[in-house]
N, C-alpha and C positions, 0 to 999 in steps of 0.2 A: 503493499499501499505508500500512496508515496504520500511523503509528507514534508513539505514547504517550512520554513523559522523564517522569520524576518530579521533583521540588527540594524542598529547605525542612526536608528531613528531616534530624537534627541529636542530639548527647547535650545535657539537658537534666536541671533538678534539679523532684521531685513541686514538679504543684501549681503548675507552668508554663504557658505553653503555648510551639504552633509553628504558625507556614501552610505546608499544602502546594499546589504548584501543582501541575501538572500540563500540559505541552506537545504537547494535539495534531497532527496531521500530515496531513490525506485528510479521507475522510469515520465520523465518529464513530459516526452513528448517533439517533437521541431518547431514546438512554437512558444514562449516564455514570454512573462510581460508585469507589469508596474498597472497599479490600479488608485483610488485614492477616494476615502470618504470623506467628505469634510458633515459634522452638526448639521443634524437635518437634511440634509442634500442626500440625491441620491451616488452612488459610484460612477466616479468618474475613472476613464482607461487616461493612461496614461504617453504607454509605451508599448510594443511591444516589439519582437526581436524571434526568427526563424535559423535554426542552428548554424546555420550558414550567412553571416551576420547582415541581415536583409534585417532593417529599421521598418519602423512606422512609429511618427509621435506625432500627438494633437498641436496642435496650433500652438497652445497655449504654451507648454514648454518645450518645445523644439530647440528652438535657440539658446537654450536655458539647465537643460536635463541630458544625460548622457546613460542611455541606455549598451550595457556590451552581459556579455556572458562568459563564461569558464565553460566548456562542455568537456575540458577534460573530468571534472568534480561536481557538473551541474548545479558548479552555481553561478548565482544572477547575480547585476549592479545597476542599480543607477544614482549616480552625480546629480547631484541637485547644486546648481550655485545660481546666484545676483535673485535668493531664497525676496519673497518677498510675508507678507500675511496674510498674502493669498494661497496660502499654501499651506497651509496650516489643516492640516485630516491625518487622519491610519492610512496607515500606506500598504495596500495588500500587492503581493507576488502569485499573479499565479502560476498555470503548467495547460500545457495540454489547451488549451485555448487554442484563437481563433486568432491567426495575423496578421488577417486585411480587416481589420474593424477594430477599433476602440470603443464603441458601445456594449455595456452589463451584460453580459443573458445569466440569469442567474441561471443554477444547477450545470451548467456550462465550466469544464474546467478545478482542476484543485486549485485550489487558495491554504494561503495562512492565513497564522491570522491576527497580521498587520501589528506596525513601531507604529509607533504617534511622532508625528513633528509638527514639533510648534513653532513659529516664528515672531516673534512680539520686537513692535516699530521701536 
């Protein structure tokens, strides 16, 4: 059974950076990605990456966030720069998802428990 564990969240001031990691144990499929969910809002897709390295980004983060993966040990990363308070959310790693879309489909893919990111002004 696939298990995903996110780490690297925390509190940072506006303009700062954080790097999230997602350690996967089990079969992750060819597509992994990062989503986030702010209080009172729907889960939002940020970026996906195929095992070939092909990426897809949401417009809101494409110039600030970088997704990467290390296939050798099934680790997924999200480098986040120029953070703003609007980036405050719980960030989730997903695997076995769709790489051609960033809309959240409940019941699709495997998910971690999430890691909190808080950006203060």
